[in-house]
C-alpha positions as CSV (number, residue, x, y, z in Angstrom):
1,M,118.2,-42.5,190.9
2,R,120.8,-45.0,189.6
3,E,124.3,-44.6,190.7
4,Y,127.4,-45.6,188.8
5,D,131.3,-44.8,188.8
6,V,131.2,-44.0,185.4
7,A,128.6,-42.8,182.8
8,I,129.5,-43.2,179.2
9,V,127.7,-41.1,176.8
10,G,127.4,-42.3,173.1
11,G,127.3,-45.9,171.8
12,G,129.2,-45.7,168.7
13,V,132.6,-47.8,168.4
14,V,134.4,-45.5,170.9
15,G,131.8,-45.3,173.3
16,A,131.7,-49.4,173.1
17,A,135.5,-49.6,173.3
18,V,135.7,-47.6,176.6
19,A,132.7,-49.7,178.1
20,H,134.8,-52.7,177.1
21,E,138.1,-51.5,178.4
22,L,136.5,-50.5,181.8
23,S,134.5,-53.5,182.0
24,H,138.0,-55.2,183.0
25,Y,138.0,-53.1,186.3
26,R,135.9,-53.2,189.5
27,L,133.9,-50.5,188.5
28,N,130.2,-49.7,188.1
29,V,129.7,-48.4,184.5
30,V,126.8,-47.4,182.3
31,L,126.8,-46.6,178.6
32,L,123.8,-44.3,177.4
33,E,122.9,-44.2,173.6
34,K,120.1,-42.2,172.5
35,E,119.4,-44.2,169.2
36,E,117.3,-47.3,168.9
37,D,120.7,-49.5,168.8
38,L,124.2,-49.2,169.2
39,S,126.3,-48.1,166.2
40,F,123.3,-46.3,164.7
41,G,125.1,-43.0,164.7
42,V,128.5,-42.1,163.0
43,S,129.7,-45.5,163.2
44,K,127.2,-47.0,160.8
45,A,128.5,-45.2,157.9
46,N,132.1,-46.1,158.7
47,S,134.4,-47.8,155.9
48,G,135.4,-50.5,158.3
49,I,139.2,-49.9,157.4
50,I,141.8,-51.0,160.0
51,H,144.4,-48.3,159.1
52,P,148.1,-49.3,159.4
53,G,149.0,-45.5,160.5
54,T,150.7,-44.5,157.5
55,Q,148.6,-41.3,156.7
56,N,148.9,-39.3,160.3
57,P,151.6,-36.8,161.3
58,A,154.2,-38.6,163.2
59,D,153.4,-36.2,166.1
60,S,149.7,-36.6,166.3
61,L,147.8,-38.3,168.9
62,K,145.8,-39.7,166.3
63,G,148.6,-41.3,164.6
64,R,150.1,-42.9,167.6
65,L,146.7,-44.3,168.7
66,C,145.9,-45.6,165.1
67,V,149.1,-47.7,165.2
68,E,148.5,-49.0,168.9
69,G,144.9,-49.5,167.7
70,N,145.8,-51.6,164.7
71,R,148.0,-53.9,167.0
72,L,145.1,-54.1,169.6
73,V,142.5,-55.1,166.9
74,R,144.6,-57.9,165.8
75,E,145.0,-59.1,169.3
76,M,141.4,-58.7,170.3
77,S,140.0,-60.6,167.0
78,A,140.1,-64.1,168.6
79,D,138.7,-63.3,171.8
80,L,135.8,-61.1,170.5
81,D,135.1,-63.3,167.5
82,L,135.9,-60.3,165.0
83,D,135.8,-60.6,161.2
84,F,139.0,-58.8,160.9
85,K,141.0,-59.6,157.5
86,E,144.4,-58.4,157.0
87,V,144.5,-57.4,153.4
88,G,147.2,-54.6,153.1
89,E,146.9,-51.3,151.5
90,L,148.5,-49.3,148.5
91,V,149.0,-45.7,148.4
92,V,149.4,-45.1,144.7
93,A,151.6,-42.7,142.9
94,F,151.0,-41.6,139.2
95,D,154.1,-39.4,138.8
96,D,157.5,-38.6,140.2
97,S,156.1,-35.6,142.5
98,E,153.7,-38.4,144.1
99,V,156.6,-40.8,144.5
100,G,158.5,-38.2,146.7
101,R,155.3,-37.8,148.6
102,L,155.4,-41.7,149.0
103,W,159.0,-41.7,150.8
104,Q,157.6,-38.9,153.0
105,L,154.6,-41.0,154.2
106,K,156.9,-44.0,154.5
107,Q,159.4,-41.9,156.9
108,E,156.5,-40.8,158.9
109,G,154.8,-44.2,159.3
110,E,158.2,-45.5,160.3
111,A,158.6,-42.8,162.9
112,L,155.3,-44.1,164.3
113,G,156.4,-47.7,164.3
114,V,154.1,-48.9,161.4
115,P,155.8,-52.3,160.3
116,G,156.6,-53.7,156.9
117,L,156.3,-50.3,154.9
118,E,157.8,-50.9,151.5
119,I,157.8,-48.7,148.3
120,V,156.9,-51.2,145.5
121,S,157.6,-50.8,141.8
122,R,155.2,-50.6,138.6
123,E,156.5,-54.2,137.9
124,W,155.4,-55.3,141.5
125,L,152.0,-53.5,141.1
126,R,151.3,-55.3,137.6
127,D,152.0,-58.6,139.3
128,N,150.1,-58.0,142.6
129,E,147.3,-55.9,141.6
130,P,146.5,-56.8,137.9
131,N,143.4,-54.4,137.5
132,L,145.2,-51.2,138.9
133,N,145.8,-48.4,136.3
134,P,148.9,-49.4,134.2
135,D,150.0,-45.6,134.6
136,A,150.6,-46.1,138.3
137,V,154.4,-46.0,138.6
138,A,154.9,-47.0,142.2
139,A,153.1,-47.5,145.6
140,L,153.6,-47.5,149.4
141,H,152.7,-50.9,150.6
142,A,151.6,-51.3,154.2
143,P,150.7,-55.0,154.9
144,T,149.1,-54.4,158.3
145,A,146.1,-52.5,156.8
146,G,142.7,-54.6,157.1
147,I,139.1,-54.7,157.0
148,I,136.4,-55.4,159.7
149,S,132.6,-55.0,159.9
150,P,132.2,-51.7,161.8
151,Y,128.8,-52.7,163.1
152,R,129.7,-56.0,164.2
153,F,132.8,-54.7,166.0
154,V,130.6,-52.1,168.1
155,F,128.1,-55.2,169.1
156,A,131.1,-57.3,169.8
157,L,132.7,-54.9,172.4
158,S,129.5,-54.1,173.8
159,E,128.4,-57.5,174.3
160,S,131.7,-58.5,176.0
161,A,131.4,-55.3,178.1
162,Q,127.6,-56.4,179.3
163,L,129.2,-59.9,180.1
164,N,131.5,-58.5,182.3
165,G,128.9,-56.2,184.2
166,V,128.6,-53.0,182.1
167,E,125.0,-51.8,181.9
168,V,124.0,-50.7,178.2
169,L,120.9,-48.6,177.7
170,T,119.5,-47.5,174.3
171,R,116.7,-45.1,173.6
172,T,118.5,-43.1,176.4
173,R,119.1,-39.6,175.3
174,V,121.0,-37.4,177.7
175,E,119.4,-34.0,177.6
176,W,121.0,-32.2,180.5
177,I,123.9,-32.7,183.0
178,E,124.4,-31.1,186.3
179,R,127.5,-30.9,188.3
180,I,127.3,-31.9,192.2
181,S,130.0,-31.1,194.7
182,P,131.4,-34.5,196.0
183,A,130.0,-35.2,199.6
184,G,133.3,-35.7,201.2
185,P,137.2,-35.6,200.7
186,G,138.2,-38.6,198.5
187,E,135.0,-39.1,196.7
188,G,135.7,-37.7,193.6
189,A,133.6,-35.7,191.1
190,R,129.8,-36.2,190.8
191,F,127.4,-35.8,187.9
192,V,123.7,-36.1,187.5
193,L,122.7,-36.9,183.9
194,A,119.0,-36.6,183.1
195,G,116.4,-37.0,180.1
196,A,113.2,-38.6,179.5
197,A,114.7,-42.1,180.4
198,G,115.3,-41.0,184.0
199,E,118.3,-39.7,186.0
200,F,121.8,-41.1,186.5
201,A,124.1,-40.2,188.9
202,A,127.9,-40.8,188.0
203,R,131.4,-40.0,189.6
204,Y,133.1,-39.6,186.5
205,V,131.5,-39.0,182.8
206,V,133.1,-39.9,179.4
207,N,131.6,-37.9,176.5
208,C,131.8,-40.0,173.4
209,G,128.8,-38.0,171.8
210,G,130.0,-38.1,168.2
211,L,128.4,-35.3,166.3
212,H,127.0,-34.0,169.3
213,A,129.9,-34.2,171.5
214,D,130.1,-30.4,171.9
215,D,126.6,-30.2,172.8
216,I,127.3,-32.8,175.6
217,A,130.6,-30.8,176.7
218,A,128.4,-27.7,176.8
219,M,126.1,-29.0,179.4
220,V,129.0,-29.1,182.0
221,G,130.8,-25.9,180.7
222,A,133.6,-27.8,179.0
223,C,132.8,-27.2,175.4
224,T,136.6,-26.3,174.4
225,F,135.9,-27.5,170.7
226,H,133.4,-27.5,168.1
227,I,132.2,-30.1,166.0
228,R,132.0,-29.3,162.1
229,P,130.4,-32.2,160.4
230,R,132.5,-33.6,157.3
231,K,130.4,-35.4,154.9
232,G,131.3,-38.4,152.7
233,E,129.5,-40.2,150.0
234,E,130.4,-43.8,149.5
235,Y,129.0,-46.5,146.9
236,I,128.9,-50.4,147.4
237,L,129.3,-52.5,144.4
238,D,127.8,-56.0,143.8
239,K,129.5,-58.8,145.7
240,K,130.1,-60.6,142.2
241,R,133.0,-58.2,141.7
242,R,134.6,-59.0,145.1
243,Y,137.8,-59.9,143.2
244,L,138.1,-56.5,141.5
245,T,141.2,-55.7,143.8
246,R,143.5,-57.5,146.3
247,H,144.4,-54.6,148.3
248,L,143.0,-51.5,149.7
249,L,143.8,-48.7,147.0
250,F,144.4,-45.1,148.1
251,P,145.5,-42.1,146.2
252,V,148.4,-40.0,147.5
253,P,146.7,-38.0,150.4
254,T,146.0,-34.3,150.6
255,P,145.9,-32.1,153.5
256,E,142.2,-32.3,153.9
257,S,141.7,-36.1,153.3
258,K,142.9,-39.5,152.5
259,G,141.2,-39.2,149.3
260,I,138.6,-41.3,147.3
261,L,139.4,-44.9,147.7
262,V,138.9,-48.3,146.3
263,T,138.4,-50.7,149.0
264,R,136.1,-53.5,150.1
265,T,133.9,-54.5,153.0
266,S,134.6,-57.5,155.2
267,D,132.1,-59.3,153.5
268,G,133.4,-59.1,150.1
269,N,131.5,-56.1,148.5
270,P,133.9,-53.6,146.8
271,M,133.4,-50.0,147.8
272,I,134.5,-46.6,146.4
273,G,134.6,-43.2,148.1
274,P,134.4,-41.1,150.2
275,T,133.9,-37.6,149.2
276,A,135.1,-35.1,151.9
277,Y,133.5,-31.6,152.6
278,E,132.0,-29.8,155.4
279,V,128.3,-29.2,155.8
280,D,126.4,-27.4,158.7
281,D,123.5,-30.0,158.9
282,R,124.2,-32.7,161.3
283,E,121.5,-34.7,159.9
284,D,122.3,-34.5,156.3
285,L,122.8,-38.1,155.1
286,S,121.6,-37.4,151.4
287,T,123.8,-38.6,148.3
288,T,124.2,-36.2,145.2
289,D,124.8,-36.9,141.6
290,D,127.8,-34.6,142.0
291,G,129.2,-36.9,144.7
292,L,128.8,-39.9,142.5
293,R,130.7,-38.3,139.5
294,Q,133.5,-37.1,141.8
295,V,134.0,-40.5,143.3
296,L,133.6,-42.5,139.9
297,A,136.2,-40.1,138.2
298,V,138.8,-41.0,141.1
299,A,138.0,-44.4,141.5
300,Q,138.1,-45.3,137.8
301,R,141.5,-43.8,137.8
302,L,142.9,-46.1,140.3
303,V,141.0,-49.1,138.7
304,P,139.6,-48.3,135.2
305,A,137.4,-51.6,135.3
306,I,135.0,-50.1,137.9
307,D,131.5,-50.0,136.3
308,P,128.9,-47.7,137.5
309,R,126.5,-50.3,136.8
310,D,127.6,-52.7,139.6
311,I,127.0,-50.2,142.1
312,I,123.9,-51.7,144.4
313,A,123.9,-49.0,147.3
314,Y,124.6,-45.3,148.0
315,F,125.0,-44.0,151.3
316,A,126.5,-40.9,153.2
317,G,128.1,-40.5,156.5
318,L,129.2,-37.5,158.8
319,R,132.3,-37.5,160.3
320,P,132.6,-35.6,163.8
321,A,135.7,-33.3,162.8
322,A,136.9,-30.9,165.4
323,G,140.2,-29.6,163.9
324,D,143.3,-31.7,162.6
325,D,143.6,-34.1,165.7
326,F,141.3,-36.0,168.2
327,V,140.3,-34.3,171.4
328,I,140.9,-36.5,174.1
329,R,141.3,-35.1,177.6
330,S,140.1,-34.5,181.2
331,E,138.4,-30.8,181.4
332,S,139.7,-28.8,184.3
333,Q,136.5,-26.8,184.0
334,A,134.6,-29.8,185.0
335,P,136.6,-32.2,187.1
336,G,135.9,-35.9,186.4
337,F,134.6,-35.0,182.9
338,V,136.6,-36.5,179.9
339,N,135.9,-35.3,176.3
340,V,136.4,-37.7,173.7
341,A,135.8,-35.6,170.4
342,G,136.8,-35.2,167.0
343,I,136.9,-38.8,166.5
344,Q,137.1,-39.0,162.7
345,S,139.3,-41.3,160.4
346,P,141.3,-43.3,161.7
347,G,138.8,-43.5,164.8
348,L,137.6,-47.0,164.0
349,T,141.1,-48.3,164.2
350,A,142.2,-46.3,167.0
351,A,138.9,-47.1,169.2
352,P,140.8,-49.8,171.3
353,A,143.8,-47.5,171.9
354,I,141.5,-44.5,172.7
355,A,139.7,-46.7,175.3
356,R,143.0,-47.4,176.9
357,H,144.1,-43.8,176.8
358,V,140.7,-42.8,178.5
359,A,141.2,-45.2,181.4
360,G,144.5,-43.7,181.9
361,L,143.2,-40.2,182.1
362,L,140.1,-41.6,184.7
363,S,143.2,-42.8,186.8
364,Q,144.9,-39.7,186.9
365,T,141.9,-37.8,188.0
366,G,141.5,-40.2,190.9
367,M,139.4,-43.0,189.8
368,P,141.0,-46.3,190.9
369,L,141.5,-49.0,188.3
370,V,141.4,-52.3,190.3
371,P,141.5,-55.2,187.7
372,K,138.9,-57.9,188.0
373,D,140.5,-61.4,189.0
374,A,139.2,-62.9,186.0
375,P,137.2,-61.2,183.4
376,R,134.5,-63.4,181.4
377,R,135.1,-64.1,177.9
378,Q,132.5,-64.7,175.2
379,N,131.5,-68.4,174.5
380,R,128.9,-67.5,171.7
381,R,130.3,-67.4,168.2
382,S,128.6,-65.8,165.3
383,V,127.3,-68.0,162.6
384,H,127.6,-66.4,158.9
385,L,126.9,-68.9,156.4
386,F,127.8,-66.2,153.5
387,S,131.3,-66.4,154.7
388,M,131.5,-70.0,155.6
389,P,133.2,-72.8,153.3
390,L,130.4,-75.0,151.7
391,G,131.7,-78.0,153.5
392,D,131.2,-76.5,156.9
393,A,128.2,-75.0,156.0
394,R,126.6,-78.4,154.9
395,R,127.7,-80.1,158.3
396,L,126.2,-76.9,160.3
397,V,122.9,-77.5,158.4
398,E,122.9,-81.0,159.3
399,H,123.3,-80.3,162.7
400,D,120.5,-77.5,162.8
401,P,117.9,-77.4,160.4
402,E,117.3,-73.6,161.1
403,C,120.8,-73.0,159.6
404,G,119.7,-74.4,156.4
405,D,116.3,-72.2,156.2
406,I,117.5,-69.3,154.4
407,V,116.0,-66.0,155.1
408,C,117.8,-63.6,152.8
409,R,118.9,-65.2,149.8
410,C,121.3,-62.3,148.5
411,E,123.4,-62.6,151.4
412,T,122.8,-66.5,152.3
413,V,121.4,-65.4,155.9
414,S,119.7,-68.3,157.8
415,L,116.8,-68.4,160.3
416,R,119.4,-69.3,162.9
417,E,121.3,-66.3,162.3
418,V,118.3,-63.9,162.2
419,K,117.1,-65.3,165.6
420,Q,120.5,-65.1,167.1
421,A,120.7,-61.4,166.3
422,I,117.4,-60.8,167.8
423,E,118.7,-62.7,170.9
424,A,121.9,-60.4,171.0
425,G,119.6,-57.3,171.0
426,A,118.5,-56.4,167.7
427,T,114.9,-54.6,167.6
428,T,114.8,-53.4,164.2
429,L,115.4,-54.0,160.4
430,D,118.9,-52.4,160.8
431,G,119.9,-54.0,163.7
432,V,119.2,-57.6,162.2
433,K,120.9,-56.2,159.0
434,F,124.0,-54.8,160.9
435,R,124.6,-58.1,162.8
436,T,123.9,-60.5,159.8
437,R,123.8,-58.5,156.3
438,A,120.2,-59.7,155.9
439,G,118.7,-57.0,153.6
440,A,122.1,-55.7,152.4
441,G,122.2,-57.4,149.0
442,R,121.4,-56.6,145.7
443,C,117.6,-56.7,146.3
444,H,117.9,-54.5,149.5
445,G,115.5,-56.8,151.3
446,S,112.6,-57.1,148.8
447,F,112.7,-60.8,149.5
448,C,113.4,-61.0,153.0
449,T,112.0,-57.8,154.9
450,C,108.4,-59.3,155.6
451,R,109.8,-62.4,157.1
452,I,112.4,-60.5,159.2
453,M,109.4,-58.2,160.3
454,R,107.5,-61.2,161.4
455,L,110.3,-62.7,163.1
456,L,111.0,-59.6,165.2
457,A,107.3,-59.1,166.1
458,D,107.1,-63.0,167.3
459,E,110.5,-63.1,169.0
460,T,109.8,-59.8,170.8
461,G,106.3,-60.1,171.5
462,R,105.2,-56.9,169.8
463,P,102.7,-56.4,167.0
464,V,104.3,-56.1,163.4
465,T,103.3,-52.4,163.4
466,A,105.6,-51.6,165.9
467,V,108.5,-53.0,164.1
468,S,110.7,-50.2,162.4
469,K,113.6,-50.0,160.1
470,R,115.7,-48.0,162.6
471,G,113.6,-46.9,165.6
472,A,110.5,-44.6,166.3
473,G,109.2,-42.7,163.2
474,S,110.5,-45.5,160.8
475,E,107.7,-48.2,161.1
476,L,107.0,-49.8,157.9
477,V,103.4,-50.9,158.3
478,V,100.6,-48.7,159.8
479,E,97.5,-50.1,161.0
480,D,94.4,-48.7,159.0
481,R,91.8,-47.4,161.7
482,A,89.5,-45.8,159.5
483,D,85.9,-46.9,160.2
484,G,84.1,-49.3,157.6
C-alpha cells in the first residue's frame, strides 16, 4: 500500500490547482483521476472565461475567491506558460430597468474589489463594439475579464505539480474509502482509498470529485450536500468569425444564471451559450434542437450578425451545482477530510484561490505546511503555430523541420506539437486535441485523425487498435478476427 500525506480525488481544474498549490510544500501528495486523462470530466466543457467577479453576491465565497483567482491567474500566466488573454467583458442592458441592475452589479463588484468597473454609454458601445445590437443602451465594462484554454490550464497546473513531486495517477477510480484511527497522538487522520488500481493510504483527503463529489463524501459519512447537475449547451463558430466581437458579451444576469453569452475561445473561435437547466442524468452530454434555438435567439439579440451556418461544433457540459455557493470545508464527521464541491461558474477562475483556501483548511486541521526551499519551475514552453506570428513560425521551421510538417491543417498543428503532447502524457485523440487543438477545426479531424492515431501508436508502443478517442470503449479501429 502506497502512503501519502494528502490524496486528492478528482483531476479537473480544481484538483489540479490543489495539487499545484500543495506541491510548494514538503508533502507527499497524490492526485487520483478516474478518467484516461486529466480534464476529461467537468473541465472539458468549460467556457474558458476568467471572470472579473462582477456577477457574484458580495458576501459569497465564490465571489471572494473569483476576484482572488482572477488576480492569481494573471500572476501565474508567465510561470506556467498559460495562454491567458485579457479581453474585458460587457454586461449589456437594453432598457432602463436593466441599467438599474448594472449599477447594482457595479456596487457589488466594487465591494468585492473588482478593479476598473465602469458603466459605458450607447456611444461608447458603438465605437468599441461595432457588431453589438444598436438597441443596447448601456453596459457594465469589466476590463479584467479574460479567456484561457481550460484544458491547457489543467495540464499546466498538473505538469508543474508533477515537476515538484506530486504523483498524478489517471485511470484510478476511487471505489471506497475507509477511515482508520491514527496510530498515535499528533499523527493526524488516516484514510485508505481503494479501487481496481490498488490501495492508497493518506493522512488527509481532498475531495474534488466534481459531479460525483457527493458520492465520494458519502464514502466517509461526510455527504452534507447533494450534487444536482446543471446542463449547458454551447456552440462554437468558425475561426473565420474571430473578429465578430472585441469583448465577452453578457446579458443582464438572472438569479439562476449568468445567461447565454457571446464569447470566444483563447484560440480565436467565437462561442455562444450556454443554456442552464437541471437534469438527473450525470452522463447526459447530448445537445438538442431546442437548446440551439434558445441560444441563437439570445445570442442574436446581442449580436445580430451571428449566422448559424458558421457553427462548426455543438457540445454540452454538466455543472456540479450544490446550491448557490461553493461547498469548501473540513468535515467534522471525518476529521482530515476536506470537501471541495459545487464548483460551478466561476470555478475555473477561482481554482487557484480555492487551492490556497484548501491549503489553509488543511493547516487548520493539523497538517504542517513547510515551504520547499526552491520549487522547480517549468522550462518547457508549448509551441502552437496557430497562435504564432508568421515570422516567428518561419524561423521555428528553419530551426526544426518537424515544426513545418503540418498534421492538422485546420488549426495549423505541426508534427512537433503532436509529439510534444504525447511526451507530456496524451494517450488519446482527445488528449492530443486538448493540448494542441489538432482535430478541433471545421473538418473535425477528417484530415488528421489517421495520422495522429499512427503517431500515438508509434510513440507509445501500442497497436493502433488500442488508440481511442477518450479512453477504453471509444476505440476507433477494431481488429477483424473472423476466419477466412
